[in-house]
N, C-alpha and C positions, 0 to 999 in steps of 0.2 A: 279572051278572058273566060275562065270557067264560070259555070252557072251559079255558083254559090254567091258571087258578088251581087246578084240581083235579089238577094234575100234580106237586105239590110236597109237602114234608114237614111233619108236625105234631110240635111239640116245645115245650120251655119257651121263655120270652121274657125280655127284660130291659128295664130302664128306659133310655130313649133321650133324649139331649140334642140337640135340633134348634136350629141357629143359622140363623135366616132372614135372607136378603139382600133379601127383598121385603116389601112392606107386609103386615101381618097383618090378618085379618078383624076388623071392628069388635068383634064379641063376644069375640074372643080377647084384644084389647088391653084390654078392660074387665075381664077376669078371667084373670090368668096362671095361677091354680091350675086353672082349667078347661082350660088347654092340656095339663097333665099328664093330666087325665082323658081328653082327646081323643086323646092319644097312646096311652093304654091301650086306648081304643075301637078305634083303627086296628089295633092289635096283635091284639086279640081277634077282630076281623072277619077279619083275614088268616089267623089260625090255624084258622079254620073252613073255609077254602077250599083246603086243601092235602092232598095224598095222601102219607102216609108211605111206602107201598110203592114208589111211583114215584120220589119225591124221593131216597130212599136210594140209588138206582142212578144218579143224575145226577151228572155232573162238577160240581165246585164253581162254576166260572165260569158254566156253563149254569144252574145252580140260582140263582145270584145274579141273572142276567139275568131269569129267570122271576119271582123275588120282586120285582125292581125294577118290572117291568110291573104286577104285582099291587098294589104300593104306590101306583103312579100312579093305577090305576083306583079304588082305595078312597079315596084323597085327593080325587079328582074327585067321587065320589059323596057324600062327606061335606063337600064344599065347604071343604077345607083347602088353603091356598095353600102349596105346597112347590116350591122351584125344583129344577132337575135335580141339583145337588150334594147338596141335602138328601135327595132321594129315593134317590140312590145310597148316601149314608151310612146312611140308615135301612135299606135293603136289606142292606148289608154287616153291620150290627150284628145284624139279625135272623138272618142266615146264621150268624154267629158263635155266636149263642145256640142255633140249631137243631142244628148239627152240630159246633160248636167248643166252646170253654170260655168263652163269653159275654164279659164285660168283660175277661177275662184274655188274650183272643186277640191284641189289638194288642201287648201286652207280650211275648208269646211270639215275635212277629215282629220285635221290636226287638233288634238285635244288641248294643246297648250294655247291655242288661239281663242280669245274670248270675243273680239270684235274684228270685223273686216271693213275697211274703209277705202272705197274706190274714188279717187279724185281725178276722173278722166281716164283715158285709156292707158297711160304709161306710169301712173302713180298709184300704187296699191299699198296701203299700210295695214298693219295688224296690231292688236294689243296682245302682249304676252306678259303675264305677271304684273299687270298694271302699267306697263310701259309701252309706248308706241314705237314701232320700227317699220322702216320701209322694206318691202319684199322685192324679189326679182320677178314676180308675176306681172304680166302686162297683157293688154288686149291688142289686137291688130290695129284698130283705129277707133274713132268715136262711134261709128256705126256698129261695131262689135259690142260696145258697151250698151248701146240702145237695144240691140237684139237680145242680150242677156236680160236686161231690165224688163223688156216686154214679155219674155218667157216667164219670169218670176210673177209678174202681174197677172198674166193670162191664167196661170196655174191656179190662182185663187179667185178667178172671176172678176178681176179688176182690169181697168183699161188705163194705159199710160201712153201718151203721144204728145205732139206739139200743142194740141187743144186742151189736153188734161195732163200737164207735165209733172205732177206730183202725186205720189201714192204711198200709202203704208200697206204692207202685206206681211205674210209670213211664209216660210218655207215648209216643206212637208215634215221636217223634224221639229217644227215649232219655233225656229229661229225668227227673230223679228227683223223686218227689212223696211228701210225707207229709201225711196228712189226719187231723184230730181233730175229732170231732163231740160235741155234748152227749150225756151229762152230764159228760164228761171236761173240757169247756171251757164257759165261761159266756157267750161272746160270739156264739153262734150258729154257730160252726164256724170252724176255721182250715185253711188250705191253704198248704203251703210247697213251692215248686218250685225245685229247683236245675237251671237250664237246661243243656241239652246243647249245648256249643259247636258251631257249624256249621263253624268253622275247624279245620283240622288243625294244632294248635299244635306247633311244633318248637322245639328248643333255640335255633336261630338267631333265631326270633321272640321268644322269651323274653329273649334278650340285648338285642334292640332295645327291648323294653319296660322294660328295667332290672331284670328279675327276677334276673339273675345276670350274671357277667362272661363274656367270650369264653373266658378260660382255664378257668373252671369248666365251661362247656359242653363244651370239649374234653376235660377230665378225665372228665366223666360219659359222654361218647361212648366213650372208651377203656374205662372201667369196664364199660359194657354189652357192648362187643365182646369183652372179656376174661373174660366170664362171672363177674363179681363179684356176690355176693349183696348186694342193696341194700334198705334199709328207709327209706322216706320218712316223716318225722314232721312233724306240724303240728297246729294247731288247726282247728276247724270253719271251712270256707270259706277256708282258707289257700292252696288250690291244689294239694293233694297229688295228686289224680287227674290233673289237667292235667299236672303234672310227670312223673308215672308214664307217661302217654301219650307225652310227648315223649322221655323216656329210652328207652322200649321200642322206638322207631323205629330204634334203632341195633343191635337184635338181628339176628343173621344170618338171612337169609331162608330158609336151608335147615334151620332148626331147628323141631322140633315144640313148640308152645307151648300150654299149657292154662291158661286163666284161670278164676278162681273168684270170684264176686261175689254179693252179696245182690241187687243190681239192676245189670244190665249197663250199665256206663258206659265201659269201656275200648274204645278204637278202635285196635287194633293193625293195622299195614299189611302184616304178613308173610302169605304165602300159606297156611301150614300152622298154623292156629289152631283150637282147640276151646274154645268158651265155655260154661261151666257156671254155672248160676244157682240159688241156694238157693230153697227153697219154704217159706212159712210154713204153720202148721197151718190146716185149714179151720174152718168154724164149729163143728164138733163137737170140735175140738181134736186132730185126728189128721191124718196125712199130711205132717207136717213133714219136710223134708230140710235139715239144717243144713249150714253150710259145712264143718264137720269131716268129715262123711261124704263130701262132695265132694272134699276134699283127700285123704282115704284112697283114694277110688276113682280119683283122678287118678294115683296112684302105679302103678295097674295098667294105665294107658293109654299106657305107654311115652313119657312126656314128656321132652323135653330141658330145658325150663324150666317151672316152675309160678309163675304170678303170681296172688297173692291180692289182690283189689281193696282190701280193708281187713281187717286181722286185729283181731278184737275179742273173742275168747273162746277156747274150748278148742281151736279149730283151730290155735292158735299152736304147740301141742306137735307136731302132725303136720307143720306147715310146717317147723319146725326139723329134724325127722327127715328130711324130704325134702332140705333144704339140706345135711344132713350125710351123705347117702347117694347122692351122684353127680348131684344136680340143681343144679349150679352155675349161677349167673346168674339165680336166682329173685329175685323182687321182691315187695314188698308195701308198704302204707301203714299208719300207726298214728296214733291221736290222742294227742298228747303235746306238752308245752310246751318241751321241750329234749331233746337226745339222751340225757342221763342219765335223764330221766323216761321216755323211750321204753324204755330197758332195764329200768327198774323195772316198767313196765306189762307188758312182755313176760314178765317173771318171774311176775307175778301171774296172767297168763293161762295160762301153762304149769302153774302150781301148781293151777289149777282142774281140769286134766285129769290131773295126776300129783302128787297131794298128798304122796305119800310120797317123792318124789324129793329127795335131799339138796341143799341150796342150792348147795353148791360144785359138785356134779355138774351142776346145772341151769345155773349161770353158765358153766361150762366148755363146755356145749353151745352156749349163746348166743354165746360168744366165737369158737367155731370155725365157727358157721353164718353169722353176720352179719359182713360185711366193712365195709360203709359205712352210716352213718346220715346222711341229708340232711335238715336241719331247715329247713322253709320257714315263713315267717310273713307274715300280712297286717298290715303295720305301720300306725301311727296315721295316716299320710297316705293310706291306702287301697291302697298299692302292695304287691303280694306280692313278697317277696324271699327268696332263700335266705340264711338267717342263718348257717348253718354247714354244712360237710361234715366229718364226723368219721370217722376210721378206727378200727375196733374191733381192739384188740390182744389179747395173751395175758392170762392171769390173773396178777395180782400179789397173792399171798396169797388173800384171799377176794373181791377186787375185780376187776372187768373193767377193764382199762386202755383208755384212749381217747387219740387224738391228733388235734388239729385240723389239717385239711388246708387249708381255706379258712374265712374268717370275714368277715362284713360289719362294717366299722369305721365307727361313727357319727361324723360330722364336724360336724353342726349341722343347721339347718333354714333354708330360704329359700322364701318365698311359700307356706308350708304344705306343702312337699315336703321330706322328709328328705334330707340330703346325706351321702354316705359312699362308701366304696370297698370292693370285694371283695378282700381281701388274702390271698395264699397264705402258708402258714407257712414255706415253703422248707425243710421237713424231708422227708427221703427216706421215702416211704410204703413199708410192707411189701408193698403191692400191686405194687411195681415188679418183684418177683421173678416174679409171675404174668404181668405184662405182657410180660416178657422171652420167655416161651414163645410169645407171639403176635407177636413182633418189634416191640412197641410200647413198650418200656421207655424209650427216649430221649424219645419224644413225651410219655409220662406224666410224666417228670421235668421236661421243659421246661414242661409245663402248670402245675406247682406252683412254678415259679420257679427250678428247678435247671438251670443251663445247662452245667455241667461234664460231661464224658463219664463215664458210670458206670464204676465199678471192677469188673472181672470177676475173681472168685476161682476159680482152677482147682483 
């Protein structure tokens, strides 16, 4: 074997599927099972001829070229007939397994895929256009799943093994990953990847996709510019973070923004941004930095706005305090099935941090802190739509009053796609008063269907 083979990387491998366009050797036609054995043999030989130290420093394209040459040489020695396309495909898959995520690598490069779900070595599903479908991707065995999961965790300084079988991490491109290993699961290991969109989604794009109407986009644009406190509510995978990213693009570029997340997903475009990320405990159970501590610390960092990627615990109390103490225009997301459920969940989270707080006082804080709840849903046709935009009003007795500003009105179904319209309530929002301070009152009223000139009371 020539010397170039000793310039590359040693790592794990994966099962490869070769589709030959040329005649197979007689012995391979007689025994198809032997072909799998032969592929494994080629793989094993290749892995003995590579140098990890050198390969780790090589650009991916150069590494792929070196591996392709090595595959050709091994195939010649072993008398295996592979055409050029097969050799290149084999080299690409080996590179994916050496320095990538093995059979998941092509799915990560597919822009139509939004989620990748590994249920053991032989069941890999993806979400495309809001629908789940099974793929042909597969791992060699359960240990192969473990190897890929450990590579993901190690890359971000986390540890996952039998003693610590669960981890949240993120890939280099920002995609969010959850990994669960035995004994917590029985199928050999699961990997769930929420892909980080390469596109900078804006409200105009979401209008074109049918996620909301142009009037709703205009209303949210004005709300962000007028420093309205916004809570985006929805279920898992409903598009809360995508919507938060889109709305946040309308924040003034001169403001200092501090974002707080468990795993950094937000991609704000403003120049003055500080991104904080919580830290889980280490293997000894110490060193954790929770979101609540980061929210408290953010208040000492002179923020104009605080954006909490997702409020899910005691940090809700500190977030409300921030919204009520001069940090207007703050935003967050919450898991809930309706705006009213979002308020209930927020109450429960605050009570986790301040159990002795009277319920009426707590609800008064919420009503004064949150201005808008935007409810987004992934509907049964797979399309994510804003179901409601709700304005939070004052207290009415013991209850927080709400007012629908926009609502998706279902009209029927055609060819598997829901039909409907985004209807404004045509009620004057209380937010119009705040919009007037920014010279945007008329635009706000027009966006909700009120065309008459506003009445000014002197």
